[in-house]
Structure formats: C-alpha cells, structure tokens
Rosetta silent file (secondary structure, phi, psi, omega in degrees, C-alpha in Angstrom):
SEQUENCE: MAPNPQKRRTPEEIRAGNKRLGIIMMLIAAVFFLGIVVRQYLLSRG
SCORE:     score description
SCORE:     0.000 S_00000001
   1 L     0.000   89.129 -179.191    0.000    0.000   -0.001 S_00000001
   2 L   -79.227  136.065  178.057    2.108    2.853   -1.309 S_00000001
   3 L   -68.306  151.733  178.639    1.104    6.344   -0.159 S_00000001
   4 L   -70.246  119.940 -177.519   -0.161    8.771   -2.761 S_00000001
   5 L   -65.519  -18.586  179.912    2.817   11.008   -3.653 S_00000001
   6 L   -78.201  -25.425 -176.906    0.452   13.933   -4.286 S_00000001
   7 L   -94.957  117.412  177.168   -0.905   13.907   -0.709 S_00000001
   8 L   -93.831  142.917  178.174    1.481   15.348    1.850 S_00000001
   9 L   -74.061  140.915  177.965    1.099   14.500    5.500 S_00000001
  10 L   -77.057  159.772  177.606    0.173   17.388    7.734 S_00000001
  11 H   -56.819  -33.425  179.412    2.412   18.241   10.705 S_00000001
  12 H   -65.438  -40.706  178.971   -0.303   16.873   13.005 S_00000001
  13 H   -67.042  -39.656  178.438   -0.230   13.515   11.218 S_00000001
  14 H   -64.368  -43.905  179.765    3.569   13.402   11.364 S_00000001
  15 H   -62.459  -42.639  179.753    3.518   14.254   15.067 S_00000001
  16 H   -63.987  -40.885  178.181    0.916   11.569   15.772 S_00000001
  17 H   -65.195  -41.363  178.349    2.976    8.993   13.890 S_00000001
  18 H   -63.931  -41.231  179.590    6.138    9.957   15.747 S_00000001
  19 H   -63.713  -44.952  179.815    4.337    9.731   19.085 S_00000001
  20 H   -61.746  -43.986  179.788    2.924    6.307   18.239 S_00000001
  21 H   -63.527  -42.084  179.331    6.357    5.053   17.134 S_00000001
  22 H   -62.706  -41.582  178.988    7.969    6.404   20.294 S_00000001
  23 H   -64.333  -43.531  179.597    5.417    4.694   22.528 S_00000001
  24 H   -62.127  -43.567 -179.259    5.890    1.380   20.718 S_00000001
  25 H   -66.001  -38.553  177.838    9.684    1.608   21.024 S_00000001
  26 H   -65.168  -39.036  178.328    9.456    2.466   24.740 S_00000001
  27 H   -65.059  -41.457  178.157    7.159   -0.521   25.318 S_00000001
  28 H   -61.494  -45.131  179.668    9.567   -2.857   23.523 S_00000001
  29 H   -63.234  -41.238 -179.288   12.479   -1.565   25.610 S_00000001
  30 H   -63.812  -43.236  178.953   10.463   -1.893   28.834 S_00000001
  31 H   -64.186  -41.484  179.357    9.491   -5.493   28.061 S_00000001
  32 H   -59.211  -51.518 -177.632   13.102   -6.314   27.172 S_00000001
  33 H   -69.839  -34.843  176.511   14.505   -4.920   30.432 S_00000001
  34 H   -63.095  -39.495  177.169   11.687   -6.380   32.510 S_00000001
  35 H   -61.504  -40.364  178.608   12.494   -9.783   31.040 S_00000001
  36 H   -64.584  -43.943 -178.850   16.146   -9.378   32.044 S_00000001
  37 H   -63.516  -45.029  179.942   15.199   -8.370   35.595 S_00000001
  38 H   -63.219  -41.660 -179.939   12.775  -11.291   35.986 S_00000001
  39 H   -62.073  -44.392  179.025   15.357  -13.723   34.588 S_00000001
  40 H   -63.666  -39.642  179.641   18.006  -12.499   37.035 S_00000001
  41 H   -63.424  -45.566 -178.955   15.529  -12.738   39.909 S_00000001
  42 H   -66.630  -38.511  179.078   14.542  -16.282   39.018 S_00000001
  43 H   -69.636  -31.678 -177.758   18.156  -17.385   38.581 S_00000001
  44 H   -76.298  -19.846 -179.953   19.196  -15.829   41.903 S_00000001
  45 H   -71.352  -23.057  177.054   16.502  -17.744   43.805 S_00000001
  46 L    70.725    0.000    0.000   18.352  -20.957   43.065 S_00000001
C-alpha cells in the first residue's frame, strides 16, 4: 500500500505517527529490560 505522492502528511499527522512510534519503542524496551530483571531474579533464587 504505497502512499499517494500527491498527498502530503500534515504536521499533526507526522507528530501523531512519531508519538505512536515512540510509545511502541518504549514498550519494547520496557518489556526487554523487565524480562532481564525477571530472569536474574529467578536465577538468583536458586
């Protein structure tokens, strides 16, 4: 689904897309680090 080259995104649309991307990336990072913390906790319990 290629975007129409004649239609330019408005600044509001660009900002909304950037915000959505930032939230997704923060969630991925949070899940990654939470997984590391849980793994260390479980391994330390022996």
